[in-house]
Gaussian input, Z-matrix of N, CA and C with variables (Angstrom, degrees):
# hf/3-21g

backbone

0 1
 N
 C     1     B1
 C     2     B2     1     A1
 N     3     B3     2     A2     1     D1
 C     4     B4     3     A3     2     D2
 C     5     B5     4     A4     3     D3
 N     6     B6     5     A5     4     D4
 C     7     B7     6     A6     5     D5
 C     8     B8     7     A7     6     D6
 N     9     B9     8     A8     7     D7
 C    10    B10     9     A9     8     D8
 C    11    B11    10    A10     9     D9
 N    12    B12    11    A11    10    D10
 C    13    B13    12    A12    11    D11
 C    14    B14    13    A13    12    D12
 N    15    B15    14    A14    13    D13
 C    16    B16    15    A15    14    D14
 C    17    B17    16    A16    15    D15
 N    18    B18    17    A17    16    D16
 C    19    B19    18    A18    17    D17
 C    20    B20    19    A19    18    D18
 N    21    B21    20    A20    19    D19
 C    22    B22    21    A21    20    D20
 C    23    B23    22    A22    21    D21
 N    24    B24    23    A23    22    D22
 C    25    B25    24    A24    23    D23
 C    26    B26    25    A25    24    D24
 N    27    B27    26    A26    25    D25
 C    28    B28    27    A27    26    D26
 C    29    B29    28    A28    27    D27
 N    30    B30    29    A29    28    D28
 C    31    B31    30    A30    29    D29
 C    32    B32    31    A31    30    D30
 N    33    B33    32    A32    31    D31
 C    34    B34    33    A33    32    D32
 C    35    B35    34    A34    33    D33
 N    36    B36    35    A35    34    D34
 C    37    B37    36    A36    35    D35
 C    38    B38    37    A37    36    D36
 N    39    B39    38    A38    37    D37
 C    40    B40    39    A39    38    D38
 C    41    B41    40    A40    39    D39
 N    42    B42    41    A41    40    D40
 C    43    B43    42    A42    41    D41
 C    44    B44    43    A43    42    D42
 N    45    B45    44    A44    43    D43
 C    46    B46    45    A45    44    D44
 C    47    B47    46    A46    45    D45
 N    48    B48    47    A47    46    D46
 C    49    B49    48    A48    47    D47
 C    50    B50    49    A49    48    D48
 N    51    B51    50    A50    49    D49
 C    52    B52    51    A51    50    D50
 C    53    B53    52    A52    51    D51
 N    54    B54    53    A53    52    D52
 C    55    B55    54    A54    53    D53
 C    56    B56    55    A55    54    D54
 N    57    B57    56    A56    55    D55
 C    58    B58    57    A57    56    D56
 C    59    B59    58    A58    57    D57
 N    60    B60    59    A59    58    D58
 C    61    B61    60    A60    59    D59
 C    62    B62    61    A61    60    D60
 N    63    B63    62    A62    61    D61
 C    64    B64    63    A63    62    D62
 C    65    B65    64    A64    63    D63
 N    66    B66    65    A65    64    D64
 C    67    B67    66    A66    65    D65
 C    68    B68    67    A67    66    D66
 N    69    B69    68    A68    67    D67
 C    70    B70    69    A69    68    D68
 C    71    B71    70    A70    69    D69
 N    72    B72    71    A71    70    D70
 C    73    B73    72    A72    71    D71
 C    74    B74    73    A73    72    D72
 N    75    B75    74    A74    73    D73
 C    76    B76    75    A75    74    D74
 C    77    B77    76    A76    75    D75
 N    78    B78    77    A77    76    D76
 C    79    B79    78    A78    77    D77
 C    80    B80    79    A79    78    D78
 N    81    B81    80    A80    79    D79
 C    82    B82    81    A81    80    D80
 C    83    B83    82    A82    81    D81
 N    84    B84    83    A83    82    D82
 C    85    B85    84    A84    83    D83
 C    86    B86    85    A85    84    D84
 N    87    B87    86    A86    85    D85
 C    88    B88    87    A87    86    D86
 C    89    B89    88    A88    87    D87
 N    90    B90    89    A89    88    D88
 C    91    B91    90    A90    89    D89
 C    92    B92    91    A91    90    D90
 N    93    B93    92    A92    91    D91
 C    94    B94    93    A93    92    D92
 C    95    B95    94    A94    93    D93
 N    96    B96    95    A95    94    D94
 C    97    B97    96    A96    95    D95
 C    98    B98    97    A97    96    D96
 N    99    B99    98    A98    97    D97
 C   100   B100    99    A99    98    D98
 C   101   B101   100   A100    99    D99
 N   102   B102   101   A101   100   D100
 C   103   B103   102   A102   101   D101
 C   104   B104   103   A103   102   D102
 N   105   B105   104   A104   103   D103
 C   106   B106   105   A105   104   D104
 C   107   B107   106   A106   105   D105
 N   108   B108   107   A107   106   D106
 C   109   B109   108   A108   107   D107
 C   110   B110   109   A109   108   D108
 N   111   B111   110   A110   109   D109
 C   112   B112   111   A111   110   D110
 C   113   B113   112   A112   111   D111
 N   114   B114   113   A113   112   D112
 C   115   B115   114   A114   113   D113
 C   116   B116   115   A115   114   D114
 N   117   B117   116   A116   115   D115
 C   118   B118   117   A117   116   D116
 C   119   B119   118   A118   117   D117
 N   120   B120   119   A119   118   D118
 C   121   B121   120   A120   119   D119
 C   122   B122   121   A121   120   D120
 N   123   B123   122   A122   121   D121
 C   124   B124   123   A123   122   D122
 C   125   B125   124   A124   123   D123
 N   126   B126   125   A125   124   D124
 C   127   B127   126   A126   125   D125
 C   128   B128   127   A127   126   D126
 N   129   B129   128   A128   127   D127
 C   130   B130   129   A129   128   D128
 C   131   B131   130   A130   129   D129
 N   132   B132   131   A131   130   D130
 C   133   B133   132   A132   131   D131
 C   134   B134   133   A133   132   D132
 N   135   B135   134   A134   133   D133
 C   136   B136   135   A135   134   D134
 C   137   B137   136   A136   135   D135
 N   138   B138   137   A137   136   D136
 C   139   B139   138   A138   137   D137
 C   140   B140   139   A139   138   D138
 N   141   B141   140   A140   139   D139
 C   142   B142   141   A141   140   D140
 C   143   B143   142   A142   141   D141
 N   144   B144   143   A143   142   D142
 C   145   B145   144   A144   143   D143
 C   146   B146   145   A145   144   D144
 N   147   B147   146   A146   145   D145
 C   148   B148   147   A147   146   D146
 C   149   B149   148   A148   147   D147
 N   150   B150   149   A149   148   D148
 C   151   B151   150   A150   149   D149
 C   152   B152   151   A151   150   D150
 N   153   B153   152   A152   151   D151
 C   154   B154   153   A153   152   D152
 C   155   B155   154   A154   153   D153
 N   156   B156   155   A155   154   D154
 C   157   B157   156   A156   155   D155
 C   158   B158   157   A157   156   D156
 N   159   B159   158   A158   157   D157
 C   160   B160   159   A159   158   D158
 C   161   B161   160   A160   159   D159
 N   162   B162   161   A161   160   D160
 C   163   B163   162   A162   161   D161
 C   164   B164   163   A163   162   D162
 N   165   B165   164   A164   163   D163
 C   166   B166   165   A165   164   D164
 C   167   B167   166   A166   165   D165
 N   168   B168   167   A167   166   D166
 C   169   B169   168   A168   167   D167
 C   170   B170   169   A169   168   D168
 N   171   B171   170   A170   169   D169
 C   172   B172   171   A171   170   D170
 C   173   B173   172   A172   171   D171
 N   174   B174   173   A173   172   D172
 C   175   B175   174   A174   173   D173
 C   176   B176   175   A175   174   D174
 N   177   B177   176   A176   175   D175
 C   178   B178   177   A177   176   D176
 C   179   B179   178   A178   177   D177
 N   180   B180   179   A179   178   D178
 C   181   B181   180   A180   179   D179
 C   182   B182   181   A181   180   D180
 N   183   B183   182   A182   181   D181
 C   184   B184   183   A183   182   D182
 C   185   B185   184   A184   183   D183
 N   186   B186   185   A185   184   D184
 C   187   B187   186   A186   185   D185
 C   188   B188   187   A187   186   D186
 N   189   B189   188   A188   187   D187
 C   190   B190   189   A189   188   D188
 C   191   B191   190   A190   189   D189
 N   192   B192   191   A191   190   D190
 C   193   B193   192   A192   191   D191
 C   194   B194   193   A193   192   D192
 N   195   B195   194   A194   193   D193
 C   196   B196   195   A195   194   D194
 C   197   B197   196   A196   195   D195
 N   198   B198   197   A197   196   D196
 C   199   B199   198   A198   197   D197
 C   200   B200   199   A199   198   D198
 N   201   B201   200   A200   199   D199
 C   202   B202   201   A201   200   D200
 C   203   B203   202   A202   201   D201
 N   204   B204   203   A203   202   D202
 C   205   B205   204   A204   203   D203
 C   206   B206   205   A205   204   D204
 N   207   B207   206   A206   205   D205
 C   208   B208   207   A207   206   D206
 C   209   B209   208   A208   207   D207
 N   210   B210   209   A209   208   D208
 C   211   B211   210   A210   209   D209
 C   212   B212   211   A211   210   D210
 N   213   B213   212   A212   211   D211
 C   214   B214   213   A213   212   D212
 C   215   B215   214   A214   213   D213
 N   216   B216   215   A215   214   D214
 C   217   B217   216   A216   215   D215
 C   218   B218   217   A217   216   D216
 N   219   B219   218   A218   217   D217
 C   220   B220   219   A219   218   D218
 C   221   B221   220   A220   219   D219
 N   222   B222   221   A221   220   D220
 C   223   B223   222   A222   221   D221
 C   224   B224   223   A223   222   D222
 N   225   B225   224   A224   223   D223
 C   226   B226   225   A225   224   D224
 C   227   B227   226   A226   225   D225
 N   228   B228   227   A227   226   D226
 C   229   B229   228   A228   227   D227
 C   230   B230   229   A229   228   D228
 N   231   B231   230   A230   229   D229
 C   232   B232   231   A231   230   D230
 C   233   B233   232   A232   231   D231
 N   234   B234   233   A233   232   D232
 C   235   B235   234   A234   233   D233
 C   236   B236   235   A235   234   D234
 N   237   B237   236   A236   235   D235
 C   238   B238   237   A237   236   D236
 C   239   B239   238   A238   237   D237
 N   240   B240   239   A239   238   D238
 C   241   B241   240   A240   239   D239
 C   242   B242   241   A241   240   D240
 N   243   B243   242   A242   241   D241
 C   244   B244   243   A243   242   D242
 C   245   B245   244   A244   243   D243
 N   246   B246   245   A245   244   D244
 C   247   B247   246   A246   245   D245
 C   248   B248   247   A247   246   D246
 N   249   B249   248   A248   247   D247
 C   250   B250   249   A249   248   D248
 C   251   B251   250   A250   249   D249
 N   252   B252   251   A251   250   D250
 C   253   B253   252   A252   251   D251
 C   254   B254   253   A253   252   D252
 N   255   B255   254   A254   253   D253
 C   256   B256   255   A255   254   D254
 C   257   B257   256   A256   255   D255
 N   258   B258   257   A257   256   D256
 C   259   B259   258   A258   257   D257
 C   260   B260   259   A259   258   D258

   B1=1.4451
   B2=1.5221
   B3=1.2983
   B4=1.4556
   B5=1.5233
   B6=1.3258
   B7=1.4591
   B8=1.5192
   B9=1.3275
   B10=1.4599
   B11=1.5222
   B12=1.3163
   B13=1.4597
   B14=1.5126
   B15=1.3084
   B16=1.4652
   B17=1.5263
   B18=1.3230
   B19=1.4649
   B20=1.5258
   B21=1.3401
   B22=1.4584
   B23=1.5229
   B24=1.3399
   B25=1.4551
   B26=1.5228
   B27=1.3355
   B28=1.4587
   B29=1.5182
   B30=1.3425
   B31=1.4552
   B32=1.5279
   B33=1.3229
   B34=1.4635
   B35=1.5243
   B36=1.3148
   B37=1.4631
   B38=1.5275
   B39=1.3170
   B40=1.4646
   B41=1.5248
   B42=1.3349
   B43=1.4677
   B44=1.5269
   B45=1.3237
   B46=1.4647
   B47=1.5245
   B48=1.3309
   B49=1.4666
   B50=1.5279
   B51=1.3198
   B52=1.4648
   B53=1.5311
   B54=1.3317
   B55=1.4663
   B56=1.5303
   B57=1.3225
   B58=1.4604
   B59=1.5249
   B60=1.3187
   B61=1.4621
   B62=1.5314
   B63=1.3077
   B64=1.4680
   B65=1.5262
   B66=1.3321
   B67=1.4594
   B68=1.5232
   B69=1.3185
   B70=1.4558
   B71=1.5123
   B72=1.3245
   B73=1.4606
   B74=1.5267
   B75=1.3226
   B76=1.4563
   B77=1.5222
   B78=1.3174
   B79=1.4622
   B80=1.5149
   B81=1.3370
   B82=1.4702
   B83=1.5207
   B84=1.3191
   B85=1.4596
   B86=1.5180
   B87=1.3256
   B88=1.4605
   B89=1.5146
   B90=1.3108
   B91=1.4612
   B92=1.5251
   B93=1.3164
   B94=1.4614
   B95=1.5170
   B96=1.3167
   B97=1.4602
   B98=1.5190
   B99=1.2951
   B100=1.4601
   B101=1.5301
   B102=1.3365
   B103=1.4658
   B104=1.5214
   B105=1.3182
   B106=1.4636
   B107=1.5167
   B108=1.3255
   B109=1.4606
   B110=1.5219
   B111=1.3161
   B112=1.4620
   B113=1.5256
   B114=1.3196
   B115=1.4602
   B116=1.5203
   B117=1.3190
   B118=1.4628
   B119=1.5158
   B120=1.3331
   B121=1.4622
   B122=1.5177
   B123=1.3312
   B124=1.4588
   B125=1.5208
   B126=1.3236
   B127=1.4660
   B128=1.5312
   B129=1.3298
   B130=1.4721
   B131=1.5184
   B132=1.3260
   B133=1.4686
   B134=1.5323
   B135=1.3365
   B136=1.4767
   B137=1.5271
   B138=1.3176
   B139=1.4669
   B140=1.5165
   B141=1.3115
   B142=1.4587
   B143=1.5213
   B144=1.3107
   B145=1.4566
   B146=1.5184
   B147=1.3084
   B148=1.4627
   B149=1.5188
   B150=1.3134
   B151=1.4628
   B152=1.5125
   B153=1.3083
   B154=1.4597
   B155=1.5216
   B156=1.3338
   B157=1.4614
   B158=1.5226
   B159=1.3046
   B160=1.4635
   B161=1.5196
   B162=1.3237
   B163=1.4653
   B164=1.5244
   B165=1.3048
   B166=1.4622
   B167=1.5150
   B168=1.3166
   B169=1.4604
   B170=1.5239
   B171=1.3107
   B172=1.4533
   B173=1.5246
   B174=1.3195
   B175=1.4649
   B176=1.5206
   B177=1.2916
   B178=1.4705
   B179=1.5269
   B180=1.3167
   B181=1.4554
   B182=1.5223
   B183=1.3145
   B184=1.4623
   B185=1.5253
   B186=1.3214
   B187=1.4622
   B188=1.5233
   B189=1.3151
   B190=1.4685
   B191=1.5218
   B192=1.3224
   B193=1.4650
   B194=1.5226
   B195=1.3273
   B196=1.4644
   B197=1.5212
   B198=1.3283
   B199=1.4641
   B200=1.5207
   B201=1.3038
   B202=1.4629
   B203=1.5231
   B204=1.3090
   B205=1.4695
   B206=1.5291
   B207=1.3421
   B208=1.4665
   B209=1.5276
   B210=1.3313
   B211=1.4666
   B212=1.5257
   B213=1.3267
   B214=1.4694
   B215=1.5250
   B216=1.3227
   B217=1.4664
   B218=1.5252
   B219=1.3446
   B220=1.4627
   B221=1.5062
   B222=1.3260
   B223=1.4568
   B224=1.5169
   B225=1.3049
   B226=1.4663
   B227=1.5200
   B228=1.3296
   B229=1.4666
   B230=1.5234
   B231=1.3327
   B232=1.4633
   B233=1.5249
   B234=1.3427
   B235=1.4602
   B236=1.5219
   B237=1.3103
   B238=1.4623
   B239=1.5246
   B240=1.3205
   B241=1.4630
   B242=1.5276
   B243=1.3118
   B244=1.4632
   B245=1.5198
   B246=1.2960
   B247=1.4639
   B248=1.5146
   B249=1.3175
   B250=1.4582
   B251=1.5141
   B252=1.3053
   B253=1.4609
   B254=1.5159
   B255=1.3014
   B256=1.4640
   B257=1.5146
   B258=1.3011
   B259=1.4638
   B260=1.4943
   A1=108.35
   A2=115.13
   A3=121.91
   A4=107.22
   A5=116.06
   A6=120.48
   A7=108.58
   A8=115.52
   A9=122.10
   A10=106.20
   A11=115.93
   A12=120.10
   A13=108.96
   A14=117.23
   A15=121.75
   A16=112.19
   A17=117.00
   A18=121.39
   A19=110.99
   A20=115.95
   A21=122.00
   A22=108.66
   A23=115.75
   A24=122.48
   A25=108.85
   A26=116.73
   A27=122.59
   A28=111.13
   A29=116.61
   A30=119.99
   A31=108.53
   A32=117.59
   A33=121.37
   A34=112.26
   A35=117.00
   A36=120.76
   A37=110.84
   A38=116.93
   A39=120.87
   A40=111.68
   A41=117.06
   A42=120.68
   A43=110.95
   A44=116.86
   A45=120.66
   A46=110.41
   A47=117.15
   A48=120.32
   A49=111.37
   A50=116.36
   A51=120.01
   A52=110.81
   A53=117.25
   A54=120.34
   A55=111.52
   A56=116.66
   A57=120.33
   A58=112.22
   A59=117.29
   A60=120.09
   A61=113.73
   A62=117.76
   A63=120.08
   A64=112.32
   A65=116.85
   A66=119.61
   A67=113.53
   A68=117.61
   A69=121.44
   A70=114.82
   A71=117.86
   A72=118.93
   A73=108.44
   A74=117.20
   A75=121.50
   A76=112.31
   A77=117.03
   A78=121.42
   A79=109.21
   A80=115.15
   A81=121.36
   A82=108.91
   A83=116.30
   A84=122.47
   A85=106.94
   A86=116.19
   A87=119.89
   A88=110.61
   A89=114.57
   A90=121.76
   A91=105.86
   A92=116.04
   A93=122.00
   A94=111.33
   A95=115.62
   A96=122.80
   A97=106.45
   A98=117.62
   A99=120.16
   A100=111.54
   A101=118.00
   A102=120.98
   A103=113.62
   A104=117.53
   A105=121.45
   A106=111.62
   A107=115.04
   A108=122.31
   A109=106.52
   A110=116.05
   A111=121.04
   A112=108.39
   A113=116.25
   A114=122.69
   A115=108.36
   A116=116.87
   A117=122.55
   A118=105.93
   A119=117.02
   A120=119.11
   A121=110.66
   A122=114.57
   A123=121.44
   A124=108.10
   A125=116.39
   A126=121.50
   A127=110.80
   A128=115.06
   A129=121.38
   A130=112.31
   A131=116.69
   A132=120.18
   A133=112.46
   A134=116.05
   A135=123.99
   A136=113.85
   A137=117.32
   A138=120.03
   A139=108.84
   A140=116.45
   A141=121.33
   A142=109.84
   A143=114.96
   A144=121.77
   A145=109.75
   A146=115.23
   A147=121.74
   A148=106.50
   A149=116.19
   A150=122.00
   A151=109.02
   A152=114.99
   A153=121.52
   A154=108.11
   A155=116.56
   A156=121.39
   A157=109.44
   A158=115.04
   A159=120.50
   A160=110.32
   A161=115.11
   A162=121.45
   A163=107.71
   A164=116.30
   A165=121.78
   A166=109.82
   A167=115.28
   A168=121.43
   A169=107.27
   A170=116.36
   A171=123.25
   A172=108.16
   A173=116.52
   A174=119.41
   A175=110.15
   A176=115.65
   A177=123.50
   A178=112.27
   A179=117.66
   A180=121.70
   A181=108.05
   A182=116.68
   A183=120.75
   A184=112.65
   A185=117.07
   A186=119.47
   A187=110.85
   A188=114.54
   A189=120.26
   A190=108.70
   A191=115.85
   A192=122.09
   A193=109.42
   A194=115.64
   A195=121.31
   A196=109.08
   A197=115.44
   A198=119.45
   A199=109.25
   A200=116.16
   A201=121.40
   A202=110.18
   A203=117.02
   A204=120.21
   A205=111.75
   A206=118.45
   A207=120.66
   A208=110.41
   A209=116.40
   A210=120.48
   A211=109.85
   A212=117.00
   A213=120.81
   A214=111.70
   A215=117.26
   A216=121.37
   A217=112.20
   A218=119.06
   A219=120.88
   A220=110.44
   A221=115.87
   A222=120.70
   A223=112.28
   A224=117.86
   A225=120.64
   A226=109.53
   A227=116.94
   A228=119.86
   A229=111.62
   A230=118.18
   A231=119.63
   A232=112.25
   A233=118.34
   A234=121.08
   A235=112.69
   A236=117.27
   A237=120.75
   A238=109.78
   A239=117.86
   A240=119.78
   A241=110.43
   A242=117.60
   A243=119.33
   A244=111.09
   A245=115.58
   A246=119.77
   A247=109.22
   A248=115.70
   A249=120.70
   A250=109.09
   A251=115.58
   A252=120.24
   A253=108.49
   A254=115.51
   A255=119.81
   A256=108.45
   A257=115.75
   A258=117.93
   A259=111.59
   D1=138.76
   D2=174.78
   D3=-118.91
   D4=131.13
   D5=178.71
   D6=-109.19
   D7=125.17
   D8=176.43
   D9=-124.61
   D10=113.85
   D11=-173.90
   D12=64.12
   D13=-125.63
   D14=177.86
   D15=-97.01
   D16=-3.48
   D17=-174.79
   D18=-95.42
   D19=140.57
   D20=177.42
   D21=-111.67
   D22=136.11
   D23=-179.78
   D24=-116.52
   D25=129.72
   D26=-175.84
   D27=-111.16
   D28=142.71
   D29=172.40
   D30=-83.82
   D31=-174.19
   D32=-174.52
   D33=-60.22
   D34=-52.03
   D35=-177.58
   D36=-62.37
   D37=-43.87
   D38=-179.82
   D39=-63.53
   D40=-39.94
   D41=179.95
   D42=-65.41
   D43=-42.99
   D44=179.23
   D45=-65.23
   D46=-47.01
   D47=179.31
   D48=-62.19
   D49=-37.74
   D50=178.76
   D51=-62.10
   D52=-46.06
   D53=178.44
   D54=-62.29
   D55=-42.74
   D56=-178.35
   D57=-65.16
   D58=-41.30
   D59=-174.77
   D60=-90.54
   D61=-43.55
   D62=-175.89
   D63=-74.16
   D64=-36.17
   D65=-174.92
   D66=-116.44
   D67=0.38
   D68=174.35
   D69=62.89
   D70=31.08
   D71=176.63
   D72=-67.27
   D73=153.62
   D74=-174.81
   D75=-80.84
   D76=-39.01
   D77=175.26
   D78=-154.36
   D79=160.02
   D80=-178.78
   D81=-141.54
   D82=136.90
   D83=169.55
   D84=-126.11
   D85=146.07
   D86=-179.37
   D87=-130.32
   D88=152.61
   D89=171.85
   D90=-131.82
   D91=118.93
   D92=-173.47
   D93=-110.08
   D94=141.36
   D95=168.97
   D96=-135.53
   D97=-179.07
   D98=179.80
   D99=-74.45
   D100=-17.52
   D101=-178.25
   D102=-110.41
   D103=-31.79
   D104=-173.55
   D105=-134.54
   D106=155.85
   D107=170.74
   D108=-130.47
   D109=124.36
   D110=177.86
   D111=-105.69
   D112=126.18
   D113=178.13
   D114=-108.63
   D115=127.59
   D116=170.31
   D117=-114.20
   D118=129.69
   D119=-177.68
   D120=-154.51
   D121=162.38
   D122=176.82
   D123=-114.44
   D124=124.99
   D125=-177.86
   D126=-81.81
   D127=174.83
   D128=-178.47
   D129=-58.41
   D130=-31.32
   D131=-178.81
   D132=-85.09
   D133=14.48
   D134=176.14
   D135=68.78
   D136=17.91
   D137=175.32
   D138=-94.01
   D139=141.86
   D140=179.77
   D141=-96.18
   D142=142.40
   D143=-177.52
   D144=-133.55
   D145=154.82
   D146=172.73
   D147=-136.37
   D148=124.16
   D149=-179.81
   D150=-129.39
   D151=144.45
   D152=-178.50
   D153=-124.17
   D154=129.28
   D155=179.66
   D156=-130.57
   D157=163.25
   D158=177.70
   D159=-70.75
   D160=144.82
   D161=173.50
   D162=-98.66
   D163=149.41
   D164=-178.59
   D165=-124.83
   D166=139.04
   D167=173.49
   D168=-101.57
   D169=127.29
   D170=-178.39
   D171=-104.54
   D172=142.26
   D173=176.40
   D174=-56.44
   D175=147.64
   D176=179.32
   D177=64.92
   D178=21.04
   D179=176.87
   D180=-139.97
   D181=136.71
   D182=-178.81
   D183=-97.79
   D184=2.77
   D185=-177.69
   D186=-112.77
   D187=152.35
   D188=176.69
   D189=-77.72
   D190=150.34
   D191=-179.65
   D192=-134.95
   D193=163.92
   D194=175.30
   D195=-118.12
   D196=152.42
   D197=176.84
   D198=-80.52
   D199=134.32
   D200=178.15
   D201=-60.45
   D202=-36.87
   D203=-179.07
   D204=-65.21
   D205=-30.51
   D206=176.27
   D207=-64.02
   D208=-41.19
   D209=178.01
   D210=-66.39
   D211=-45.60
   D212=-179.58
   D213=-60.97
   D214=-35.91
   D215=-179.12
   D216=-60.51
   D217=-33.21
   D218=178.44
   D219=-59.44
   D220=-46.99
   D221=-172.75
   D222=-79.96
   D223=-34.28
   D224=177.77
   D225=-65.05
   D226=-44.14
   D227=-178.84
   D228=-70.11
   D229=-32.32
   D230=-179.12
   D231=-81.26
   D232=-21.23
   D233=179.53
   D234=-92.39
   D235=-11.52
   D236=-177.90
   D237=-69.24
   D238=141.02
   D239=178.01
   D240=-67.15
   D241=148.30
   D242=179.25
   D243=-63.03
   D244=142.34
   D245=179.52
   D246=-93.97
   D247=144.52
   D248=178.20
   D249=-86.09
   D250=135.42
   D251=178.03
   D252=-94.22
   D253=126.31
   D254=176.48
   D255=-109.39
   D256=139.83
   D257=-179.68
   D258=-117.47

């Protein structure tokens, strides 16, 4: 993990381990490019998901990384209760 300011950037292994331990997903597969990272995973409720996030290149590193906050945003938005629309 590399921390720049308040943001944390994870490599492939760190991102997979983070999903497995922090959110209890059953399995994870990734496809990495220099611009995007696609995550395929199965959640605790046995539903399969595919999410795509931007990849980041950090100085002094030759590998692409993902922001930890991008991963957290998937789960925060999916766990939030639905909001009622008032007109």
